[in-house]
PDB file of N, CA, C and O in Angstrom:
ATOM      1  N   MET A   1      57.930  46.504 193.935  1.00  0.00           N
ATOM      2  CA  MET A   1      57.190  47.732 193.741  1.00  0.00           C
ATOM      3  C   MET A   1      55.729  47.357 193.479  1.00  0.00           C
ATOM      4  O   MET A   1      55.441  46.448 192.701  1.00  0.00           O
ATOM      5  N   GLU A   2      54.821  48.066 194.135  1.00  0.00           N
ATOM      6  CA  GLU A   2      53.413  47.726 193.955  1.00  0.00           C
ATOM      7  C   GLU A   2      52.927  48.172 192.571  1.00  0.00           C
ATOM      8  O   GLU A   2      53.437  49.150 192.024  1.00  0.00           O
ATOM      9  N   PRO A   3      51.960  47.471 192.012  1.00  0.00           N
ATOM     10  CA  PRO A   3      51.512  47.756 190.638  1.00  0.00           C
ATOM     11  C   PRO A   3      50.991  49.179 190.435  1.00  0.00           C
ATOM     12  O   PRO A   3      51.201  49.771 189.377  1.00  0.00           O
ATOM     13  N   ARG A   4      50.317  49.724 191.436  1.00  0.00           N
ATOM     14  CA  ARG A   4      49.771  51.075 191.282  1.00  0.00           C
ATOM     15  C   ARG A   4      50.893  52.114 191.157  1.00  0.00           C
ATOM     16  O   ARG A   4      50.809  53.043 190.354  1.00  0.00           O
ATOM     17  N   ARG A   5      51.930  51.940 191.958  1.00  0.00           N
ATOM     18  CA  ARG A   5      53.062  52.869 191.889  1.00  0.00           C
ATOM     19  C   ARG A   5      53.798  52.724 190.560  1.00  0.00           C
ATOM     20  O   ARG A   5      54.196  53.720 189.956  1.00  0.00           O
ATOM     21  N   ARG A   6      53.980  51.478 190.103  1.00  0.00           N
ATOM     22  CA  ARG A   6      54.637  51.236 188.816  1.00  0.00           C
ATOM     23  C   ARG A   6      53.844  51.900 187.688  1.00  0.00           C
ATOM     24  O   ARG A   6      54.428  52.491 186.779  1.00  0.00           O
ATOM     25  N   LYS A   7      52.517  51.801 187.749  1.00  0.00           N
ATOM     26  CA  LYS A   7      51.662  52.403 186.730  1.00  0.00           C
ATOM     27  C   LYS A   7      51.823  53.927 186.718  1.00  0.00           C
ATOM     28  O   LYS A   7      51.892  54.541 185.654  1.00  0.00           O
ATOM     29  N   ARG A   8      51.883  54.530 187.913  1.00  0.00           N
ATOM     30  CA  ARG A   8      52.061  55.980 188.001  1.00  0.00           C
ATOM     31  C   ARG A   8      53.407  56.416 187.425  1.00  0.00           C
ATOM     32  O   ARG A   8      53.492  57.448 186.758  1.00  0.00           O
ATOM     33  N   ILE A   9      54.441  55.648 187.675  1.00  0.00           N
ATOM     34  CA  ILE A   9      55.766  55.975 187.143  1.00  0.00           C
ATOM     35  C   ILE A   9      55.765  55.874 185.624  1.00  0.00           C
ATOM     36  O   ILE A   9      56.311  56.741 184.941  1.00  0.00           O
ATOM     37  N   ILE A  10      55.157  54.826 185.097  1.00  0.00           N
ATOM     38  CA  ILE A  10      55.111  54.648 183.640  1.00  0.00           C
ATOM     39  C   ILE A  10      54.317  55.771 182.989  1.00  0.00           C
ATOM     40  O   ILE A  10      54.741  56.323 181.974  1.00  0.00           O
ATOM     41  N   VAL A  11      53.159  56.116 183.569  1.00  0.00           N
ATOM     42  CA  VAL A  11      52.348  57.207 183.025  1.00  0.00           C
ATOM     43  C   VAL A  11      53.123  58.521 183.099  1.00  0.00           C
ATOM     44  O   VAL A  11      53.074  59.320 182.164  1.00  0.00           O
ATOM     45  N   GLY A  12      53.828  58.749 184.189  1.00  0.00           N
ATOM     46  CA  GLY A  12      54.640  59.960 184.312  1.00  0.00           C
ATOM     47  C   GLY A  12      55.728  60.039 183.255  1.00  0.00           C
ATOM     48  O   GLY A  12      55.972  61.104 182.688  1.00  0.00           O
ATOM     49  N   LEU A  13      56.378  58.921 182.990  1.00  0.00           N
ATOM     50  CA  LEU A  13      57.409  58.897 181.942  1.00  0.00           C
ATOM     51  C   LEU A  13      56.809  59.132 180.562  1.00  0.00           C
ATOM     52  O   LEU A  13      57.402  59.820 179.730  1.00  0.00           O
ATOM     53  N   ILE A  14      55.633  58.562 180.320  1.00  0.00           N
ATOM     54  CA  ILE A  14      54.967  58.789 179.033  1.00  0.00           C
ATOM     55  C   ILE A  14      54.632  60.264 178.865  1.00  0.00           C
ATOM     56  O   ILE A  14      54.843  60.830 177.793  1.00  0.00           O
ATOM     57  N   PHE A  15      54.106  60.896 179.929  1.00  0.00           N
ATOM     58  CA  PHE A  15      53.812  62.323 179.851  1.00  0.00           C
ATOM     59  C   PHE A  15      55.073  63.144 179.605  1.00  0.00           C
ATOM     60  O   PHE A  15      55.049  64.101 178.832  1.00  0.00           O
ATOM     61  N   LEU A  16      56.152  62.782 180.244  1.00  0.00           N
ATOM     62  CA  LEU A  16      57.417  63.479 180.027  1.00  0.00           C
ATOM     63  C   LEU A  16      57.863  63.342 178.570  1.00  0.00           C
ATOM     64  O   LEU A  16      58.292  64.314 177.948  1.00  0.00           O
ATOM     65  N   LEU A  17      57.759  62.139 178.041  1.00  0.00           N
ATOM     66  CA  LEU A  17      58.162  61.910 176.651  1.00  0.00           C
ATOM     67  C   LEU A  17      57.236  62.616 175.668  1.00  0.00           C
ATOM     68  O   LEU A  17      57.661  62.956 174.564  1.00  0.00           O
ATOM     69  N   LEU A  18      55.985  62.842 176.045  1.00  0.00           N
ATOM     70  CA  LEU A  18      55.073  63.571 175.173  1.00  0.00           C
ATOM     71  C   LEU A  18      55.261  65.085 175.290  1.00  0.00           C
ATOM     72  O   LEU A  18      55.055  65.801 174.310  1.00  0.00           O
ATOM     73  N   TRP A  19      55.647  65.588 176.467  1.00  0.00           N
ATOM     74  CA  TRP A  19      55.865  67.013 176.646  1.00  0.00           C
ATOM     75  C   TRP A  19      57.174  67.487 176.030  1.00  0.00           C
ATOM     76  O   TRP A  19      57.271  68.626 175.574  1.00  0.00           O
ATOM     77  N   LEU A  20      58.164  66.635 176.016  1.00  0.00           N
ATOM     78  CA  LEU A  20      59.473  67.028 175.503  1.00  0.00           C
ATOM     79  C   LEU A  20      59.420  67.549 174.061  1.00  0.00           C
ATOM     80  O   LEU A  20      59.953  68.625 173.793  1.00  0.00           O
ATOM     81  N   PRO A  21      58.792  66.820 173.122  1.00  0.00           N
ATOM     82  CA  PRO A  21      58.742  67.375 171.761  1.00  0.00           C
ATOM     83  C   PRO A  21      57.932  68.664 171.674  1.00  0.00           C
ATOM     84  O   PRO A  21      58.243  69.532 170.858  1.00  0.00           O
ATOM     85  N   ILE A  22      56.904  68.802 172.496  1.00  0.00           N
ATOM     86  CA  ILE A  22      56.118  70.038 172.481  1.00  0.00           C
ATOM     87  C   ILE A  22      57.005  71.217 172.868  1.00  0.00           C
ATOM     88  O   ILE A  22      56.980  72.259 172.213  1.00  0.00           O
ATOM     89  N   LEU A  23      57.777  71.054 173.919  1.00  0.00           N
ATOM     90  CA  LEU A  23      58.659  72.136 174.358  1.00  0.00           C
ATOM     91  C   LEU A  23      59.738  72.441 173.325  1.00  0.00           C
ATOM     92  O   LEU A  23      60.069  73.603 173.090  1.00  0.00           O
ATOM     93  N   LEU A  24      60.287  71.395 172.708  1.00  0.00           N
ATOM     94  CA  LEU A  24      61.323  71.611 171.695  1.00  0.00           C
ATOM     95  C   LEU A  24      60.760  72.308 170.457  1.00  0.00           C
ATOM     96  O   LEU A  24      61.410  73.192 169.898  1.00  0.00           O
ATOM     97  N   VAL A  25      59.575  71.926 170.032  1.00  0.00           N
ATOM     98  CA  VAL A  25      58.950  72.559 168.861  1.00  0.00           C
ATOM     99  C   VAL A  25      58.627  74.017 169.163  1.00  0.00           C
ATOM    100  O   VAL A  25      58.854  74.892 168.327  1.00  0.00           O
ATOM    101  N   ALA A  26      58.101  74.278 170.345  1.00  0.00           N
ATOM    102  CA  ALA A  26      57.783  75.659 170.709  1.00  0.00           C
ATOM    103  C   ALA A  26      59.049  76.518 170.740  1.00  0.00           C
ATOM    104  O   ALA A  26      59.054  77.649 170.252  1.00  0.00           O
ATOM    105  N   ARG A  27      60.106  75.976 171.310  1.00  0.00           N
ATOM    106  CA  ARG A  27      61.374  76.713 171.365  1.00  0.00           C
ATOM    107  C   ARG A  27      61.915  76.992 169.958  1.00  0.00           C
ATOM    108  O   ARG A  27      62.372  78.098 169.669  1.00  0.00           O
ATOM    109  N   HIS A  28      61.857  75.989 169.099  1.00  0.00           N
ATOM    110  CA  HIS A  28      62.332  76.160 167.724  1.00  0.00           C
ATOM    111  C   HIS A  28      61.515  77.226 166.994  1.00  0.00           C
ATOM    112  O   HIS A  28      62.075  78.043 166.262  1.00  0.00           O
ATOM    113  N   SER A  29      60.203  77.221 167.188  1.00  0.00           N
ATOM    114  CA  SER A  29      59.358  78.200 166.511  1.00  0.00           C
ATOM    115  C   SER A  29      59.662  79.613 166.980  1.00  0.00           C
ATOM    116  O   SER A  29      59.697  80.542 166.173  1.00  0.00           O
ATOM    117  N   VAL A  30      59.880  79.781 168.268  1.00  0.00           N
ATOM    118  CA  VAL A  30      60.224  81.114 168.785  1.00  0.00           C
ATOM    119  C   VAL A  30      61.554  81.569 168.200  1.00  0.00           C
ATOM    120  O   VAL A  30      61.698  82.728 167.811  1.00  0.00           O
ATOM    121  N   GLU A  31      62.522  80.669 168.134  1.00  0.00           N
ATOM    122  CA  GLU A  31      63.823  81.024 167.548  1.00  0.00           C
ATOM    123  C   GLU A  31      63.672  81.388 166.070  1.00  0.00           C
ATOM    124  O   GLU A  31      64.313  82.324 165.592  1.00  0.00           O
ATOM    125  N   GLU A  32      62.833  80.656 165.352  1.00  0.00           N
ATOM    126  CA  GLU A  32      62.653  80.937 163.931  1.00  0.00           C
ATOM    127  C   GLU A  32      61.967  82.284 163.719  1.00  0.00           C
ATOM    128  O   GLU A  32      62.322  83.020 162.798  1.00  0.00           O
ATOM    129  N   ILE A  33      60.999  82.610 164.553  1.00  0.00           N
ATOM    130  CA  ILE A  33      60.340  83.910 164.437  1.00  0.00           C
ATOM    131  C   ILE A  33      61.322  85.031 164.770  1.00  0.00           C
ATOM    132  O   ILE A  33      61.317  86.071 164.111  1.00  0.00           O
ATOM    133  N   HIS A  34      62.161  84.832 165.782  1.00  0.00           N
ATOM    134  CA  HIS A  34      63.180  85.842 166.088  1.00  0.00           C
ATOM    135  C   HIS A  34      64.146  86.000 164.920  1.00  0.00           C
ATOM    136  O   HIS A  34      64.576  87.113 164.615  1.00  0.00           O
ATOM    137  N   TYR A  35      64.490  84.897 164.267  1.00  0.00           N
ATOM    138  CA  TYR A  35      65.375  84.965 163.104  1.00  0.00           C
ATOM    139  C   TYR A  35      64.708  85.767 161.984  1.00  0.00           C
ATOM    140  O   TYR A  35      65.350  86.597 161.339  1.00  0.00           O
ATOM    141  N   LEU A  36      63.429  85.516 161.761  1.00  0.00           N
ATOM    142  CA  LEU A  36      62.725  86.249 160.711  1.00  0.00           C
ATOM    143  C   LEU A  36      62.632  87.739 161.038  1.00  0.00           C
ATOM    144  O   LEU A  36      62.656  88.575 160.135  1.00  0.00           O
ATOM    145  N   LYS A  37      62.527  88.070 162.310  1.00  0.00           N
ATOM    146  CA  LYS A  37      62.445  89.478 162.698  1.00  0.00           C
ATOM    147  C   LYS A  37      63.740  90.218 162.432  1.00  0.00           C
ATOM    148  O   LYS A  37      63.725  91.442 162.302  1.00  0.00           O
ATOM    149  N   THR A  38      64.864  89.513 162.348  1.00  0.00           N
ATOM    150  CA  THR A  38      66.142  90.207 162.153  1.00  0.00           C
ATOM    151  C   THR A  38      66.225  90.893 160.802  1.00  0.00           C
ATOM    152  O   THR A  38      66.894  91.917 160.672  1.00  0.00           O
ATOM    153  N   PHE A  39      65.547  90.338 159.778  1.00  0.00           N
ATOM    154  CA  PHE A  39      65.602  91.028 158.499  1.00  0.00           C
ATOM    155  C   PHE A  39      64.246  91.555 158.068  1.00  0.00           C
ATOM    156  O   PHE A  39      64.016  91.761 156.876  1.00  0.00           O
ATOM    157  N   LEU A  40      63.336  91.779 159.024  1.00  0.00           N
ATOM    158  CA  LEU A  40      62.041  92.369 158.725  1.00  0.00           C
ATOM    159  C   LEU A  40      62.161  93.771 158.143  1.00  0.00           C
ATOM    160  O   LEU A  40      61.554  94.042 157.107  1.00  0.00           O
ATOM    161  N   PRO A  41      62.918  94.677 158.766  1.00  0.00           N
ATOM    162  CA  PRO A  41      62.947  96.034 158.212  1.00  0.00           C
ATOM    163  C   PRO A  41      63.557  96.097 156.812  1.00  0.00           C
ATOM    164  O   PRO A  41      63.127  96.914 155.997  1.00  0.00           O
ATOM    165  N   ALA A  42      64.525  95.275 156.522  1.00  0.00           N
ATOM    166  CA  ALA A  42      65.227  95.379 155.240  1.00  0.00           C
ATOM    167  C   ALA A  42      64.534  94.617 154.110  1.00  0.00           C
ATOM    168  O   ALA A  42      64.451  95.121 152.990  1.00  0.00           O
ATOM    169  N   ARG A  43      64.040  93.422 154.384  1.00  0.00           N
ATOM    170  CA  ARG A  43      63.590  92.579 153.279  1.00  0.00           C
ATOM    171  C   ARG A  43      62.131  92.146 153.336  1.00  0.00           C
ATOM    172  O   ARG A  43      61.544  91.855 152.294  1.00  0.00           O
ATOM    173  N   MET A  44      61.531  92.095 154.513  1.00  0.00           N
ATOM    174  CA  MET A  44      60.167  91.576 154.640  1.00  0.00           C
ATOM    175  C   MET A  44      59.172  92.692 154.938  1.00  0.00           C
ATOM    176  O   MET A  44      59.462  93.636 155.673  1.00  0.00           O
ATOM    177  N   THR A  45      57.997  92.552 154.345  1.00  0.00           N
ATOM    178  CA  THR A  45      56.929  93.486 154.693  1.00  0.00           C
ATOM    179  C   THR A  45      56.233  92.957 155.941  1.00  0.00           C
ATOM    180  O   THR A  45      56.444  91.814 156.345  1.00  0.00           O
ATOM    181  N   ALA A  46      55.412  93.789 156.538  1.00  0.00           N
ATOM    182  CA  ALA A  46      54.673  93.364 157.727  1.00  0.00           C
ATOM    183  C   ALA A  46      53.725  92.221 157.393  1.00  0.00           C
ATOM    184  O   ALA A  46      53.534  91.315 158.205  1.00  0.00           O
ATOM    185  N   ALA A  47      53.132  92.255 156.211  1.00  0.00           N
ATOM    186  CA  ALA A  47      52.223  91.187 155.800  1.00  0.00           C
ATOM    187  C   ALA A  47      52.969  89.861 155.645  1.00  0.00           C
ATOM    188  O   ALA A  47      52.454  88.808 156.021  1.00  0.00           O
ATOM    189  N   GLU A  48      54.177  89.915 155.093  1.00  0.00           N
ATOM    190  CA  GLU A  48      54.975  88.689 154.957  1.00  0.00           C
ATOM    191  C   GLU A  48      55.374  88.140 156.324  1.00  0.00           C
ATOM    192  O   GLU A  48      55.388  86.925 156.522  1.00  0.00           O
ATOM    193  N   ALA A  49      55.693  89.012 157.254  1.00  0.00           N
ATOM    194  CA  ALA A  49      56.045  88.576 158.613  1.00  0.00           C
ATOM    195  C   ALA A  49      54.833  87.939 159.288  1.00  0.00           C
ATOM    196  O   ALA A  49      54.967  86.943 159.998  1.00  0.00           O
ATOM    197  N   GLU A  50      53.653  88.511 159.068  1.00  0.00           N
ATOM    198  CA  GLU A  50      52.433  87.931 159.630  1.00  0.00           C
ATOM    199  C   GLU A  50      52.172  86.554 159.028  1.00  0.00           C
ATOM    200  O   GLU A  50      51.806  85.619 159.740  1.00  0.00           O
ATOM    201  N   ASP A  51      52.360  86.435 157.732  1.00  0.00           N
ATOM    202  CA  ASP A  51      52.185  85.135 157.076  1.00  0.00           C
ATOM    203  C   ASP A  51      53.162  84.099 157.625  1.00  0.00           C
ATOM    204  O   ASP A  51      52.793  82.944 157.837  1.00  0.00           O
ATOM    205  N   ALA A  52      54.396  84.509 157.853  1.00  0.00           N
ATOM    206  CA  ALA A  52      55.400  83.593 158.400  1.00  0.00           C
ATOM    207  C   ALA A  52      55.017  83.137 159.805  1.00  0.00           C
ATOM    208  O   ALA A  52      55.197  81.969 160.152  1.00  0.00           O
ATOM    209  N   ALA A  53      54.491  84.054 160.611  1.00  0.00           N
ATOM    210  CA  ALA A  53      54.066  83.685 161.962  1.00  0.00           C
ATOM    211  C   ALA A  53      52.880  82.728 161.921  1.00  0.00           C
ATOM    212  O   ALA A  53      52.808  81.799 162.725  1.00  0.00           O
ATOM    213  N   ILE A  54      51.956  82.943 160.997  1.00  0.00           N
ATOM    214  CA  ILE A  54      50.803  82.040 160.859  1.00  0.00           C
ATOM    215  C   ILE A  54      51.267  80.653 160.418  1.00  0.00           C
ATOM    216  O   ILE A  54      50.759  79.645 160.908  1.00  0.00           O
ATOM    217  N   ILE A  55      52.215  80.599 159.508  1.00  0.00           N
ATOM    218  CA  ILE A  55      52.754  79.308 159.063  1.00  0.00           C
ATOM    219  C   ILE A  55      53.419  78.586 160.232  1.00  0.00           C
ATOM    220  O   ILE A  55      53.261  77.374 160.378  1.00  0.00           O
ATOM    221  N   GLU A  56      54.156  79.311 161.059  1.00  0.00           N
ATOM    222  CA  GLU A  56      54.775  78.704 162.243  1.00  0.00           C
ATOM    223  C   GLU A  56      53.709  78.157 163.186  1.00  0.00           C
ATOM    224  O   GLU A  56      53.860  77.062 163.728  1.00  0.00           O
ATOM    225  N   LEU A  57      52.645  78.908 163.381  1.00  0.00           N
ATOM    226  CA  LEU A  57      51.558  78.461 164.247  1.00  0.00           C
ATOM    227  C   LEU A  57      50.925  77.181 163.710  1.00  0.00           C
ATOM    228  O   LEU A  57      50.621  76.272 164.483  1.00  0.00           O
ATOM    229  N   ILE A  58      50.727  77.100 162.413  1.00  0.00           N
ATOM    230  CA  ILE A  58      50.155  75.898 161.797  1.00  0.00           C
ATOM    231  C   ILE A  58      51.109  74.719 161.963  1.00  0.00           C
ATOM    232  O   ILE A  58      50.676  73.609 162.272  1.00  0.00           O
ATOM    233  N   LYS A  59      52.406  74.953 161.758  1.00  0.00           N
ATOM    234  CA  LYS A  59      53.386  73.874 161.930  1.00  0.00           C
ATOM    235  C   LYS A  59      53.373  73.347 163.365  1.00  0.00           C
ATOM    236  O   LYS A  59      53.401  72.137 163.588  1.00  0.00           O
ATOM    237  N   VAL A  60      53.333  74.247 164.318  1.00  0.00           N
ATOM    238  CA  VAL A  60      53.302  73.839 165.722  1.00  0.00           C
ATOM    239  C   VAL A  60      52.023  73.073 166.015  1.00  0.00           C
ATOM    240  O   VAL A  60      52.059  72.062 166.717  1.00  0.00           O
ATOM    241  N   ALA A  61      50.898  73.532 165.493  1.00  0.00           N
ATOM    242  CA  ALA A  61      49.624  72.857 165.741  1.00  0.00           C
ATOM    243  C   ALA A  61      49.636  71.436 165.186  1.00  0.00           C
ATOM    244  O   ALA A  61      49.131  70.519 165.833  1.00  0.00           O
ATOM    245  N   PHE A  62      50.203  71.242 163.999  1.00  0.00           N
ATOM    246  CA  PHE A  62      50.269  69.899 163.408  1.00  0.00           C
ATOM    247  C   PHE A  62      51.112  68.946 164.257  1.00  0.00           C
ATOM    248  O   PHE A  62      50.835  67.747 164.305  1.00  0.00           O
ATOM    249  N   ILE A  63      52.114  69.462 164.909  1.00  0.00           N
ATOM    250  CA  ILE A  63      52.974  68.610 165.728  1.00  0.00           C
ATOM    251  C   ILE A  63      52.393  68.421 167.128  1.00  0.00           C
ATOM    252  O   ILE A  63      52.428  67.317 167.671  1.00  0.00           O
ATOM    253  N   VAL A  64      51.863  69.488 167.709  1.00  0.00           N
ATOM    254  CA  VAL A  64      51.413  69.439 169.098  1.00  0.00           C
ATOM    255  C   VAL A  64      50.061  68.751 169.255  1.00  0.00           C
ATOM    256  O   VAL A  64      49.859  68.031 170.233  1.00  0.00           O
ATOM    257  N   LEU A  65      49.140  68.950 168.335  1.00  0.00           N
ATOM    258  CA  LEU A  65      47.792  68.399 168.485  1.00  0.00           C
ATOM    259  C   LEU A  65      47.781  66.878 168.676  1.00  0.00           C
ATOM    260  O   LEU A  65      47.110  66.401 169.591  1.00  0.00           O
ATOM    261  N   PRO A  66      48.487  66.101 167.861  1.00  0.00           N
ATOM    262  CA  PRO A  66      48.498  64.653 168.113  1.00  0.00           C
ATOM    263  C   PRO A  66      49.116  64.290 169.465  1.00  0.00           C
ATOM    264  O   PRO A  66      48.697  63.320 170.096  1.00  0.00           O
ATOM    265  N   LEU A  67      50.094  65.052 169.905  1.00  0.00           N
ATOM    266  CA  LEU A  67      50.712  64.770 171.202  1.00  0.00           C
ATOM    267  C   LEU A  67      49.748  65.069 172.349  1.00  0.00           C
ATOM    268  O   LEU A  67      49.707  64.332 173.335  1.00  0.00           O
ATOM    269  N   VAL A  68      48.987  66.130 172.224  1.00  0.00           N
ATOM    270  CA  VAL A  68      47.999  66.454 173.254  1.00  0.00           C
ATOM    271  C   VAL A  68      46.904  65.395 173.280  1.00  0.00           C
ATOM    272  O   VAL A  68      46.458  64.994 174.355  1.00  0.00           O
ATOM    273  N   ILE A  69      46.470  64.941 172.115  1.00  0.00           N
ATOM    274  CA  ILE A  69      45.474  63.866 172.051  1.00  0.00           C
ATOM    275  C   ILE A  69      46.033  62.601 172.689  1.00  0.00           C
ATOM    276  O   ILE A  69      45.316  61.907 173.411  1.00  0.00           O
ATOM    277  N   ALA A  70      47.284  62.296 172.438  1.00  0.00           N
ATOM    278  CA  ALA A  70      47.913  61.120 173.054  1.00  0.00           C
ATOM    279  C   ALA A  70      47.963  61.267 174.569  1.00  0.00           C
ATOM    280  O   ALA A  70      47.746  60.297 175.294  1.00  0.00           O
ATOM    281  N   MET A  71      48.251  62.485 175.056  1.00  0.00           N
ATOM    282  CA  MET A  71      48.276  62.705 176.505  1.00  0.00           C
ATOM    283  C   MET A  71      46.901  62.475 177.120  1.00  0.00           C
ATOM    284  O   MET A  71      46.784  61.851 178.175  1.00  0.00           O
ATOM    285  N   ILE A  72      45.874  62.972 176.467  1.00  0.00           N
ATOM    286  CA  ILE A  72      44.512  62.764 176.975  1.00  0.00           C
ATOM    287  C   ILE A  72      44.188  61.276 176.988  1.00  0.00           C
ATOM    288  O   ILE A  72      43.605  60.774 177.949  1.00  0.00           O
ATOM    289  N   PHE A  73      44.562  60.571 175.930  1.00  0.00           N
ATOM    290  CA  PHE A  73      44.314  59.132 175.834  1.00  0.00           C
ATOM    291  C   PHE A  73      45.036  58.379 176.955  1.00  0.00           C
ATOM    292  O   PHE A  73      44.444  57.521 177.610  1.00  0.00           O
ATOM    293  N   VAL A  74      46.297  58.695 177.171  1.00  0.00           N
ATOM    294  CA  VAL A  74      47.075  58.036 178.229  1.00  0.00           C
ATOM    295  C   VAL A  74      46.481  58.353 179.599  1.00  0.00           C
ATOM    296  O   VAL A  74      46.380  57.471 180.452  1.00  0.00           O
ATOM    297  N   TRP A  75      46.087  59.610 179.811  1.00  0.00           N
ATOM    298  CA  TRP A  75      45.512  59.998 181.091  1.00  0.00           C
ATOM    299  C   TRP A  75      44.216  59.239 181.360  1.00  0.00           C
ATOM    300  O   TRP A  75      43.997  58.752 182.470  1.00  0.00           O
ATOM    301  N   LYS A  76      43.354  59.136 180.343  1.00  0.00           N
ATOM    302  CA  LYS A  76      42.088  58.412 180.538  1.00  0.00           C
ATOM    303  C   LYS A  76      42.329  56.931 180.793  1.00  0.00           C
ATOM    304  O   LYS A  76      41.668  56.337 181.646  1.00  0.00           O
ATOM    305  N   ILE A  77      43.250  56.335 180.079  1.00  0.00           N
ATOM    306  CA  ILE A  77      43.551  54.922 180.293  1.00  0.00           C
ATOM    307  C   ILE A  77      44.149  54.704 181.681  1.00  0.00           C
ATOM    308  O   ILE A  77      43.854  53.703 182.334  1.00  0.00           O
ATOM    309  N   SER A  78      44.982  55.632 182.131  1.00  0.00           N
ATOM    310  CA  SER A  78      45.605  55.470 183.436  1.00  0.00           C
ATOM    311  C   SER A  78      44.595  55.605 184.573  1.00  0.00           C
ATOM    312  O   SER A  78      44.852  55.111 185.671  1.00  0.00           O
ATOM    313  N   ARG A  79      43.474  56.248 184.348  1.00  0.00           N
ATOM    314  CA  ARG A  79      42.446  56.428 185.366  1.00  0.00           C
ATOM    315  C   ARG A  79      41.520  55.220 185.482  1.00  0.00           C
ATOM    316  O   ARG A  79      40.812  55.069 186.478  1.00  0.00           O
ATOM    317  N   GLU A  80      41.527  54.369 184.471  1.00  0.00           N
ATOM    318  CA  GLU A  80      40.675  53.179 184.511  1.00  0.00           C
ATOM    319  C   GLU A  80      41.329  52.114 185.367  1.00  0.00           C
ATOM    320  O   GLU A  80      42.516  51.826 185.212  1.00  0.00           O
ATOM    321  N   ASP A  81      40.574  51.539 186.250  1.00  0.00           N
ATOM    322  CA  ASP A  81      41.093  50.444 187.083  1.00  0.00           C
ATOM    323  C   ASP A  81      40.173  49.262 187.079  1.00  0.00           C
ATOM    324  O   ASP A  81      40.458  48.256 187.727  1.00  0.00           O
TER     325      ASP A  81
END
């Protein structure tokens, strides 16, 4: 296998491994917000639901931001020859 093709495959696998946790975290956050909505009318106020959604957004940002930075880093390194 030629080195350029091997490099593209490795970079592609790295991107896949970096996207996987992003997708899983996003899916989990959506499920958690749907769970919180189930008892919104009975137990939570609208302000509490908004706070919960903001907390979910912050949690996702803490997990996704380093992964996006890693993707940019890998992409820039892969472009250097």
